[in-house]
C-alpha positions as CSV (number, residue, x, y, z in Angstrom):
1,M,205.3,-60.7,66.4
2,I,205.8,-62.5,69.8
3,A,208.7,-64.5,68.4
4,K,210.3,-61.4,67.3
5,L,210.0,-59.8,70.7
6,K,211.2,-62.9,72.5
7,A,214.2,-62.9,70.2
8,R,214.6,-59.2,70.8
9,D,214.5,-58.7,67.1
10,F,213.2,-55.1,67.3
11,T,214.4,-54.0,63.9
12,D,212.0,-56.2,62.1
13,L,209.1,-55.6,64.4
14,D,205.9,-54.0,63.1
15,L,205.5,-51.4,65.7
16,D,202.3,-50.0,64.4
17,N,200.6,-53.2,64.4
18,L,201.9,-54.1,67.9
19,I,200.6,-50.7,69.2
20,E,197.2,-51.4,67.6
21,E,197.0,-54.9,69.2
22,I,197.9,-53.6,72.7
23,E,195.3,-50.9,72.4
24,D,192.7,-53.4,71.4
25,L,193.5,-55.6,74.3
26,G,193.2,-52.7,76.6
27,R,189.9,-51.8,75.1
28,S,188.6,-55.4,75.5
29,Q,189.5,-55.5,79.2
30,K,187.9,-52.2,79.9
31,R,184.7,-53.4,78.2
32,E,184.8,-56.6,80.1
33,L,185.1,-54.8,83.3
34,R,182.3,-52.5,82.4
35,Q,179.9,-55.3,81.3
36,R,180.6,-57.3,84.4
37,L,180.1,-54.3,86.7
38,A,176.8,-53.5,84.9
39,T,175.6,-57.1,85.3
40,L,176.7,-56.9,89.0
41,L,174.8,-53.6,89.6
42,E,171.7,-54.8,87.8
43,H,171.5,-57.9,90.0
44,L,172.4,-56.1,93.2
45,L,169.5,-53.6,92.3
46,K,167.1,-56.3,91.6
47,R,168.1,-58.3,94.8
48,L,167.8,-55.1,97.1
49,Y,164.6,-53.6,95.5
50,V,162.5,-56.0,93.8
51,N,160.3,-58.1,95.9
52,L,160.6,-61.6,94.2
53,P,161.9,-64.0,96.8
54,Q,161.7,-66.8,94.2
55,D,164.3,-65.1,92.1
56,Y,166.8,-64.0,95.0
57,N,168.8,-67.3,94.8
58,G,169.5,-66.8,91.0
59,W,170.3,-63.1,91.5
60,E,172.7,-63.9,94.3
61,R,174.5,-66.6,92.2
62,T,174.9,-64.0,89.5
63,I,176.3,-61.4,92.0
64,R,178.7,-63.9,93.3
65,E,179.9,-64.9,89.9
66,Q,180.3,-61.3,88.7
67,R,182.3,-60.5,91.8
68,R,184.6,-63.5,91.2
69,Q,185.1,-62.4,87.6
70,I,185.7,-58.8,88.4
71,K,188.4,-59.9,91.0
72,L,190.0,-62.1,88.4
73,E,190.1,-59.4,85.8
74,I,191.7,-56.9,88.2
75,K,194.2,-59.4,89.4
76,A,195.2,-60.0,85.8
77,S,195.3,-56.4,85.0
78,P,195.7,-54.3,88.0
79,S,195.9,-51.2,85.8
80,L,192.0,-51.7,85.5
81,K,191.7,-50.1,89.0
82,S,192.7,-46.7,87.5
83,I,189.5,-46.7,85.3
84,W,187.1,-48.0,88.1
85,E,185.3,-44.6,88.6
86,Q,184.7,-44.2,84.9
87,S,183.6,-47.7,84.5
88,F,181.3,-47.5,87.4
89,D,179.5,-44.4,86.1
90,L,178.9,-46.1,82.7
91,A,177.9,-49.4,84.2
92,W,175.5,-47.6,86.6
93,E,173.8,-45.8,83.8
94,F,173.3,-49.0,81.8
95,A,172.3,-51.1,84.9
96,L,169.7,-48.5,86.1
97,E,168.2,-48.2,82.5
98,T,168.0,-52.0,82.3
99,V,166.2,-52.5,85.6
100,R,163.8,-49.6,85.2
101,D,162.8,-51.1,81.8
102,D,162.3,-54.6,83.4
103,Y,160.6,-53.5,86.6
104,A,158.9,-50.2,85.8
105,N,156.8,-50.3,89.0
106,V,159.9,-50.5,91.3
107,N,161.3,-47.2,92.7
108,F,165.0,-47.5,92.0
109,P,167.4,-44.9,93.4
110,N,168.9,-42.4,90.9
111,L,172.3,-42.6,92.6
112,W,173.9,-45.8,93.9
113,P,173.3,-45.7,97.8
114,F,176.3,-47.6,98.9
115,G,180.0,-47.4,98.6
116,R,181.1,-47.5,94.9
117,D,184.8,-48.2,95.5
118,I,186.1,-51.6,94.4
119,N,186.2,-53.0,97.9
120,A,182.8,-51.9,98.7
121,M,181.3,-53.3,95.5
122,L,182.9,-56.6,96.0
123,K,181.7,-56.9,99.5
124,I,178.2,-55.5,100.0
125,N,176.4,-57.9,102.4
126,L,173.0,-58.5,100.9
127,A,171.7,-59.8,104.2
128,L,172.1,-56.3,105.8
129,H,169.5,-54.9,103.3
130,E,166.8,-57.2,103.7
């Protein structure tokens, strides 16, 4: 299919298959963003609300890595910015459920208490919340 596109051979192109592949690619990028954002939120919640100093370093490493990967995903596909709000809502739901299951004795907020736009999520300074 790629060879046909490069050769501009549009008459023999399987458009239905091409459309399906593009849709699948979009779905997988959206899923990747949601999963990374959920992991970022989980680790931010743990780092901000769970008093286990021996685990802070690991959580902070995961936070940095998820931020890096989210930045790379958005750089590779800027259109992901348009689904950020929807992705955030789903990721928050999953992250909150996970941390509440793992740390039932910790009082996590029902709503994300900080900025939820892309820039805020990629820059929250943990040192300010200790």
